MARBA-708635 format. One record per residue (C-alpha): residue number from 1; residue in one letter; x, z, y. Coordinates in steps of 0.25 Angstrom, whole numbers. Layout:
BEGIN
<pt><pos>NUM</pos><code>A</code><c1>X</c1><c3>Z</c3><c2>Y</c2></pt>
...
//
This chain:
BEGIN
<pt><pos>1</pos><code>M</code><c1>498</c1><c3>392</c3><c2>349</c2></pt>
<pt><pos>2</pos><code>E</code><c1>494</c1><c3>402</c3><c2>360</c2></pt>
<pt><pos>3</pos><code>D</code><c1>503</c1><c3>404</c3><c2>374</c2></pt>
<pt><pos>4</pos><code>K</code><c1>503</c1><c3>417</c3><c2>377</c2></pt>
<pt><pos>5</pos><code>N</code><c1>511</c1><c3>414</c3><c2>391</c2></pt>
<pt><pos>6</pos><code>R</code><c1>496</c1><c3>414</c3><c2>398</c2></pt>
<pt><pos>7</pos><code>F</code><c1>483</c1><c3>422</c3><c2>394</c2></pt>
<pt><pos>8</pos><code>A</code><c1>470</c1><c3>423</c3><c2>402</c2></pt>
<pt><pos>9</pos><code>V</code><c1>461</c1><c3>434</c3><c2>405</c2></pt>
<pt><pos>10</pos><code>I</code><c1>446</c1><c3>431</c3><c2>404</c2></pt>
<pt><pos>11</pos><code>D</code><c1>433</c1><c3>438</c3><c2>409</c2></pt>
<pt><pos>12</pos><code>T</code><c1>420</c1><c3>433</c3><c2>411</c2></pt>
<pt><pos>13</pos><code>E</code><c1>407</c1><c3>438</c3><c2>417</c2></pt>
<pt><pos>14</pos><code>T</code><c1>392</c1><c3>436</c3><c2>410</c2></pt>
<pt><pos>15</pos><code>T</code><c1>378</c1><c3>434</c3><c2>416</c2></pt>
<pt><pos>16</pos><code>W</code><c1>367</c1><c3>443</c3><c2>414</c2></pt>
<pt><pos>17</pos><code>D</code><c1>362</c1><c3>434</c3><c2>401</c2></pt>
<pt><pos>18</pos><code>D</code><c1>378</c1><c3>436</c3><c2>396</c2></pt>
<pt><pos>19</pos><code>V</code><c1>383</c1><c3>423</c3><c2>399</c2></pt>
<pt><pos>20</pos><code>V</code><c1>395</c1><c3>421</c3><c2>406</c2></pt>
<pt><pos>21</pos><code>M</code><c1>395</c1><c3>418</c3><c2>421</c2></pt>
<pt><pos>22</pos><code>S</code><c1>410</c1><c3>419</c3><c2>424</c2></pt>
<pt><pos>23</pos><code>I</code><c1>424</c1><c3>419</c3><c2>420</c2></pt>
<pt><pos>24</pos><code>G</code><c1>437</c1><c3>423</c3><c2>425</c2></pt>
<pt><pos>25</pos><code>I</code><c1>450</c1><c3>419</c3><c2>419</c2></pt>
<pt><pos>26</pos><code>V</code><c1>465</c1><c3>423</c3><c2>422</c2></pt>
<pt><pos>27</pos><code>I</code><c1>476</c1><c3>417</c3><c2>416</c2></pt>
<pt><pos>28</pos><code>A</code><c1>489</c1><c3>425</c3><c2>416</c2></pt>
<pt><pos>29</pos><code>D</code><c1>502</c1><c3>426</c3><c2>412</c2></pt>
<pt><pos>30</pos><code>A</code><c1>505</c1><c3>433</c3><c2>399</c2></pt>
<pt><pos>31</pos><code>S</code><c1>520</c1><c3>439</c3><c2>403</c2></pt>
<pt><pos>32</pos><code>T</code><c1>515</c1><c3>443</c3><c2>418</c2></pt>
<pt><pos>33</pos><code>K</code><c1>500</c1><c3>446</c3><c2>416</c2></pt>
<pt><pos>34</pos><code>E</code><c1>498</c1><c3>438</c3><c2>429</c2></pt>
<pt><pos>35</pos><code>K</code><c1>488</c1><c3>430</c3><c2>433</c2></pt>
<pt><pos>36</pos><code>I</code><c1>490</c1><c3>415</c3><c2>432</c2></pt>
<pt><pos>37</pos><code>E</code><c1>477</c1><c3>409</c3><c2>437</c2></pt>
<pt><pos>38</pos><code>A</code><c1>464</c1><c3>414</c3><c2>437</c2></pt>
<pt><pos>39</pos><code>K</code><c1>449</c1><c3>407</c3><c2>436</c2></pt>
<pt><pos>40</pos><code>Y</code><c1>434</c1><c3>411</c3><c2>438</c2></pt>
<pt><pos>41</pos><code>F</code><c1>422</c1><c3>404</c3><c2>433</c2></pt>
<pt><pos>42</pos><code>L</code><c1>408</c1><c3>406</c3><c2>436</c2></pt>
<pt><pos>43</pos><code>V</code><c1>399</c1><c3>399</c3><c2>427</c2></pt>
<pt><pos>44</pos><code>D</code><c1>387</c1><c3>391</c3><c2>432</c2></pt>
<pt><pos>45</pos><code>P</code><c1>377</c1><c3>393</c3><c2>431</c2></pt>
<pt><pos>46</pos><code>E</code><c1>379</c1><c3>406</c3><c2>423</c2></pt>
<pt><pos>47</pos><code>Y</code><c1>384</c1><c3>414</c3><c2>435</c2></pt>
<pt><pos>48</pos><code>T</code><c1>374</c1><c3>412</c3><c2>444</c2></pt>
<pt><pos>49</pos><code>R</code><c1>365</c1><c3>420</c3><c2>434</c2></pt>
<pt><pos>50</pos><code>G</code><c1>369</c1><c3>433</c3><c2>436</c2></pt>
<pt><pos>51</pos><code>G</code><c1>374</c1><c3>444</c3><c2>427</c2></pt>
<pt><pos>52</pos><code>M</code><c1>380</c1><c3>458</c3><c2>428</c2></pt>
<pt><pos>53</pos><code>Y</code><c1>391</c1><c3>454</c3><c2>438</c2></pt>
<pt><pos>54</pos><code>S</code><c1>386</c1><c3>441</c3><c2>444</c2></pt>
<pt><pos>55</pos><code>S</code><c1>390</c1><c3>449</c3><c2>459</c2></pt>
<pt><pos>56</pos><code>A</code><c1>405</c1><c3>448</c3><c2>455</c2></pt>
<pt><pos>57</pos><code>L</code><c1>403</c1><c3>433</c3><c2>452</c2></pt>
<pt><pos>58</pos><code>K</code><c1>409</c1><c3>429</c3><c2>466</c2></pt>
<pt><pos>59</pos><code>M</code><c1>420</c1><c3>437</c3><c2>471</c2></pt>
<pt><pos>60</pos><code>P</code><c1>432</c1><c3>437</c3><c2>482</c2></pt>
<pt><pos>61</pos><code>G</code><c1>445</c1><c3>433</c3><c2>475</c2></pt>
<pt><pos>62</pos><code>I</code><c1>443</c1><c3>424</c3><c2>466</c2></pt>
<pt><pos>63</pos><code>E</code><c1>450</c1><c3>412</c3><c2>469</c2></pt>
<pt><pos>64</pos><code>E</code><c1>442</c1><c3>401</c3><c2>463</c2></pt>
<pt><pos>65</pos><code>T</code><c1>428</c1><c3>402</c3><c2>457</c2></pt>
<pt><pos>66</pos><code>N</code><c1>424</c1><c3>390</c3><c2>448</c2></pt>
<pt><pos>67</pos><code>V</code><c1>410</c1><c3>389</c3><c2>444</c2></pt>
<pt><pos>68</pos><code>D</code><c1>406</c1><c3>379</c3><c2>432</c2></pt>
<pt><pos>69</pos><code>T</code><c1>397</c1><c3>379</c3><c2>420</c2></pt>
<pt><pos>70</pos><code>R</code><c1>402</c1><c3>387</c3><c2>408</c2></pt>
<pt><pos>71</pos><code>E</code><c1>406</c1><c3>374</c3><c2>400</c2></pt>
<pt><pos>72</pos><code>N</code><c1>416</c1><c3>370</c3><c2>412</c2></pt>
<pt><pos>73</pos><code>V</code><c1>420</c1><c3>384</c3><c2>416</c2></pt>
<pt><pos>74</pos><code>L</code><c1>424</c1><c3>387</c3><c2>401</c2></pt>
<pt><pos>75</pos><code>S</code><c1>430</c1><c3>372</c3><c2>400</c2></pt>
<pt><pos>76</pos><code>R</code><c1>438</c1><c3>374</c3><c2>414</c2></pt>
<pt><pos>77</pos><code>I</code><c1>443</c1><c3>389</c3><c2>407</c2></pt>
<pt><pos>78</pos><code>D</code><c1>447</c1><c3>383</c3><c2>394</c2></pt>
<pt><pos>79</pos><code>A</code><c1>455</c1><c3>371</c3><c2>401</c2></pt>
<pt><pos>80</pos><code>W</code><c1>463</c1><c3>380</c3><c2>411</c2></pt>
<pt><pos>81</pos><code>L</code><c1>466</c1><c3>390</c3><c2>400</c2></pt>
<pt><pos>82</pos><code>K</code><c1>473</c1><c3>378</c3><c2>391</c2></pt>
<pt><pos>83</pos><code>E</code><c1>479</c1><c3>372</c3><c2>405</c2></pt>
<pt><pos>84</pos><code>K</code><c1>486</c1><c3>386</c3><c2>406</c2></pt>
<pt><pos>85</pos><code>N</code><c1>489</c1><c3>387</c3><c2>392</c2></pt>
<pt><pos>86</pos><code>V</code><c1>480</c1><c3>400</c3><c2>390</c2></pt>
<pt><pos>87</pos><code>D</code><c1>477</c1><c3>404</c3><c2>376</c2></pt>
<pt><pos>88</pos><code>R</code><c1>473</c1><c3>418</c3><c2>378</c2></pt>
<pt><pos>89</pos><code>L</code><c1>462</c1><c3>425</c3><c2>383</c2></pt>
<pt><pos>90</pos><code>L</code><c1>460</c1><c3>440</c3><c2>387</c2></pt>
<pt><pos>91</pos><code>A</code><c1>448</c1><c3>446</c3><c2>391</c2></pt>
<pt><pos>92</pos><code>Y</code><c1>443</c1><c3>461</c3><c2>393</c2></pt>
<pt><pos>93</pos><code>N</code><c1>433</c1><c3>464</c3><c2>381</c2></pt>
<pt><pos>94</pos><code>A</code><c1>436</c1><c3>449</c3><c2>378</c2></pt>
<pt><pos>95</pos><code>A</code><c1>426</c1><c3>448</c3><c2>366</c2></pt>
<pt><pos>96</pos><code>F</code><c1>416</c1><c3>446</c3><c2>379</c2></pt>
<pt><pos>97</pos><code>D</code><c1>422</c1><c3>435</c3><c2>386</c2></pt>
<pt><pos>98</pos><code>R</code><c1>425</c1><c3>428</c3><c2>372</c2></pt>
<pt><pos>99</pos><code>N</code><c1>411</c1><c3>428</c3><c2>368</c2></pt>
<pt><pos>100</pos><code>H</code><c1>406</c1><c3>422</c3><c2>381</c2></pt>
<pt><pos>101</pos><code>L</code><c1>417</c1><c3>411</c3><c2>381</c2></pt>
<pt><pos>102</pos><code>P</code><c1>417</c1><c3>406</c3><c2>367</c2></pt>
<pt><pos>103</pos><code>E</code><c1>423</c1><c3>392</c3><c2>375</c2></pt>
<pt><pos>104</pos><code>L</code><c1>436</c1><c3>400</c3><c2>375</c2></pt>
<pt><pos>105</pos><code>R</code><c1>435</c1><c3>406</c3><c2>362</c2></pt>
<pt><pos>106</pos><code>A</code><c1>447</c1><c3>397</c3><c2>359</c2></pt>
<pt><pos>107</pos><code>Y</code><c1>457</c1><c3>407</c3><c2>366</c2></pt>
<pt><pos>108</pos><code>T</code><c1>462</c1><c3>419</c3><c2>360</c2></pt>
<pt><pos>109</pos><code>W</code><c1>455</c1><c3>431</c3><c2>367</c2></pt>
<pt><pos>110</pos><code>C</code><c1>461</c1><c3>444</c3><c2>370</c2></pt>
<pt><pos>111</pos><code>D</code><c1>454</c1><c3>456</c3><c2>373</c2></pt>
<pt><pos>112</pos><code>I</code><c1>460</c1><c3>464</c3><c2>383</c2></pt>
<pt><pos>113</pos><code>M</code><c1>451</c1><c3>477</c3><c2>380</c2></pt>
<pt><pos>114</pos><code>R</code><c1>457</c1><c3>476</c3><c2>367</c2></pt>
<pt><pos>115</pos><code>L</code><c1>471</c1><c3>480</c3><c2>372</c2></pt>
<pt><pos>116</pos><code>A</code><c1>466</c1><c3>489</c3><c2>387</c2></pt>
<pt><pos>117</pos><code>A</code><c1>456</c1><c3>499</c3><c2>380</c2></pt>
<pt><pos>118</pos><code>Y</code><c1>464</c1><c3>502</c3><c2>367</c2></pt>
<pt><pos>119</pos><code>R</code><c1>473</c1><c3>513</c3><c2>369</c2></pt>
<pt><pos>120</pos><code>Q</code><c1>485</c1><c3>507</c3><c2>361</c2></pt>
<pt><pos>121</pos><code>Y</code><c1>486</c1><c3>495</c3><c2>371</c2></pt>
<pt><pos>122</pos><code>N</code><c1>482</c1><c3>503</c3><c2>384</c2></pt>
<pt><pos>123</pos><code>T</code><c1>491</c1><c3>514</c3><c2>386</c2></pt>
<pt><pos>124</pos><code>K</code><c1>484</c1><c3>519</c3><c2>399</c2></pt>
<pt><pos>125</pos><code>I</code><c1>470</c1><c3>523</c3><c2>391</c2></pt>
<pt><pos>126</pos><code>P</code><c1>472</c1><c3>539</c3><c2>394</c2></pt>
<pt><pos>127</pos><code>S</code><c1>473</c1><c3>547</c3><c2>383</c2></pt>
<pt><pos>128</pos><code>E</code><c1>460</c1><c3>553</c3><c2>385</c2></pt>
<pt><pos>129</pos><code>V</code><c1>452</c1><c3>541</c3><c2>385</c2></pt>
<pt><pos>130</pos><code>E</code><c1>444</c1><c3>542</c3><c2>371</c2></pt>
<pt><pos>131</pos><code>C</code><c1>448</c1><c3>529</c3><c2>362</c2></pt>
<pt><pos>132</pos><code>C</code><c1>443</c1><c3>524</c3><c2>349</c2></pt>
<pt><pos>133</pos><code>R</code><c1>451</c1><c3>525</c3><c2>336</c2></pt>
<pt><pos>134</pos><code>T</code><c1>456</c1><c3>511</c3><c2>338</c2></pt>
<pt><pos>135</pos><code>G</code><c1>461</c1><c3>514</c3><c2>353</c2></pt>
<pt><pos>136</pos><code>K</code><c1>452</c1><c3>508</c3><c2>361</c2></pt>
<pt><pos>137</pos><code>M</code><c1>445</c1><c3>518</c3><c2>372</c2></pt>
<pt><pos>138</pos><code>K</code><c1>430</c1><c3>522</c3><c2>369</c2></pt>
<pt><pos>139</pos><code>R</code><c1>427</c1><c3>517</c3><c2>384</c2></pt>
<pt><pos>140</pos><code>G</code><c1>431</c1><c3>514</c3><c2>398</c2></pt>
<pt><pos>141</pos><code>Y</code><c1>439</c1><c3>502</c3><c2>394</c2></pt>
<pt><pos>142</pos><code>G</code><c1>433</c1><c3>491</c3><c2>402</c2></pt>
<pt><pos>143</pos><code>V</code><c1>441</c1><c3>483</c3><c2>413</c2></pt>
<pt><pos>144</pos><code>E</code><c1>437</c1><c3>492</c3><c2>423</c2></pt>
<pt><pos>145</pos><code>P</code><c1>443</c1><c3>506</c3><c2>417</c2></pt>
<pt><pos>146</pos><code>I</code><c1>454</c1><c3>499</c3><c2>410</c2></pt>
<pt><pos>147</pos><code>L</code><c1>461</c1><c3>493</c3><c2>422</c2></pt>
<pt><pos>148</pos><code>R</code><c1>460</c1><c3>507</c3><c2>428</c2></pt>
<pt><pos>149</pos><code>M</code><c1>466</c1><c3>513</c3><c2>416</c2></pt>
<pt><pos>150</pos><code>L</code><c1>477</c1><c3>503</c3><c2>418</c2></pt>
<pt><pos>151</pos><code>G</code><c1>479</c1><c3>507</c3><c2>432</c2></pt>
<pt><pos>152</pos><code>E</code><c1>471</c1><c3>498</c3><c2>441</c2></pt>
<pt><pos>153</pos><code>D</code><c1>465</c1><c3>503</c3><c2>453</c2></pt>
<pt><pos>154</pos><code>K</code><c1>456</c1><c3>515</c3><c2>450</c2></pt>
<pt><pos>155</pos><code>Q</code><c1>445</c1><c3>509</c3><c2>458</c2></pt>
<pt><pos>156</pos><code>Y</code><c1>447</c1><c3>495</c3><c2>451</c2></pt>
<pt><pos>157</pos><code>K</code><c1>433</c1><c3>488</c3><c2>449</c2></pt>
<pt><pos>158</pos><code>E</code><c1>430</c1><c3>478</c3><c2>440</c2></pt>
<pt><pos>159</pos><code>T</code><c1>424</c1><c3>466</c3><c2>445</c2></pt>
<pt><pos>160</pos><code>H</code><c1>416</c1><c3>459</c3><c2>436</c2></pt>
<pt><pos>161</pos><code>N</code><c1>420</c1><c3>447</c3><c2>440</c2></pt>
<pt><pos>162</pos><code>A</code><c1>427</c1><c3>438</c3><c2>429</c2></pt>
<pt><pos>163</pos><code>Y</code><c1>438</c1><c3>433</c3><c2>437</c2></pt>
<pt><pos>164</pos><code>F</code><c1>443</c1><c3>447</c3><c2>443</c2></pt>
<pt><pos>165</pos><code>D</code><c1>439</c1><c3>454</c3><c2>427</c2></pt>
<pt><pos>166</pos><code>A</code><c1>449</c1><c3>443</c3><c2>422</c2></pt>
<pt><pos>167</pos><code>L</code><c1>460</c1><c3>448</c3><c2>431</c2></pt>
<pt><pos>168</pos><code>D</code><c1>456</c1><c3>462</c3><c2>429</c2></pt>
<pt><pos>169</pos><code>E</code><c1>457</c1><c3>459</c3><c2>414</c2></pt>
<pt><pos>170</pos><code>L</code><c1>470</c1><c3>453</c3><c2>417</c2></pt>
<pt><pos>171</pos><code>K</code><c1>476</c1><c3>467</c3><c2>425</c2></pt>
<pt><pos>172</pos><code>I</code><c1>472</c1><c3>474</c3><c2>412</c2></pt>
<pt><pos>173</pos><code>V</code><c1>481</c1><c3>465</c3><c2>404</c2></pt>
<pt><pos>174</pos><code>Q</code><c1>492</c1><c3>465</c3><c2>414</c2></pt>
<pt><pos>175</pos><code>L</code><c1>491</c1><c3>481</c3><c2>414</c2></pt>
<pt><pos>176</pos><code>L</code><c1>492</c1><c3>483</c3><c2>398</c2></pt>
<pt><pos>177</pos><code>G</code><c1>503</c1><c3>474</c3><c2>399</c2></pt>
<pt><pos>178</pos><code>Y</code><c1>502</c1><c3>468</c3><c2>385</c2></pt>
<pt><pos>179</pos><code>D</code><c1>507</c1><c3>455</c3><c2>382</c2></pt>
<pt><pos>180</pos><code>M</code><c1>499</c1><c3>443</c3><c2>375</c2></pt>
<pt><pos>181</pos><code>E</code><c1>504</c1><c3>446</c3><c2>362</c2></pt>
<pt><pos>182</pos><code>T</code><c1>497</c1><c3>462</c3><c2>362</c2></pt>
<pt><pos>183</pos><code>Y</code><c1>483</c1><c3>453</c3><c2>365</c2></pt>
<pt><pos>184</pos><code>D</code><c1>484</c1><c3>447</c3><c2>352</c2></pt>
<pt><pos>185</pos><code>N</code><c1>479</c1><c3>463</c3><c2>349</c2></pt>
<pt><pos>186</pos><code>A</code><c1>467</c1><c3>459</c3><c2>358</c2></pt>
<pt><pos>187</pos><code>I</code><c1>462</c1><c3>446</c3><c2>352</c2></pt>
<pt><pos>188</pos><code>I</code><c1>448</c1><c3>444</c3><c2>349</c2></pt>
<pt><pos>189</pos><code>G</code><c1>439</c1><c3>434</c3><c2>340</c2></pt>
<pt><pos>190</pos><code>P</code><c1>445</c1><c3>423</c3><c2>334</c2></pt>
<pt><pos>191</pos><code>R</code><c1>448</c1><c3>408</c3><c2>342</c2></pt>
<pt><pos>192</pos><code>T</code><c1>436</c1><c3>400</c3><c2>339</c2></pt>
<pt><pos>193</pos><code>S</code><c1>442</c1><c3>387</c3><c2>339</c2></pt>
<pt><pos>194</pos><code>T</code><c1>457</c1><c3>380</c3><c2>343</c2></pt>
<pt><pos>195</pos><code>R</code><c1>457</c1><c3>379</c3><c2>357</c2></pt>
<pt><pos>196</pos><code>S</code><c1>460</c1><c3>364</c3><c2>359</c2></pt>
<pt><pos>197</pos><code>E</code><c1>472</c1><c3>361</c3><c2>366</c2></pt>
//
């Protein structure tokens, strides 16, 4: 049975060849939405191959950067999530991250964007913003404009560093204020297997 006391927000950055080069992940308390712990991983040698956001791979303010092979990075993340009793991963445009991390498909994945970009969940969407019949905004629903809409500093710029982007996506979860049960409406894809305990 899933433990809804904690969840994790995860973000990835990819190389020019669309291969994961970095992963940021933050575990948060489901009640307060406050960060418990965060980790940052560079996938070696992929991070050395270059990508659109390679210049943001190493930034000040990251407590620790873990550099290892993909197999070891994903094994360490899986073990850490199990140790912290986390079974739910949230991400912004979660299909992208989930598709790039098949090793973590046994977790419940929820798309933050499915709440943030829809009028029925995001009460801060201005009435003049054009939305589809489903309630989804037609444009302008990336992390940066959504954080600004929700009241973040109007000068805010997305870093495109997986560690800081995961923290920014947690901020969206905090500002939306929904409990984990509401994120049941944002679950994507079936679990491909049962996680071993």
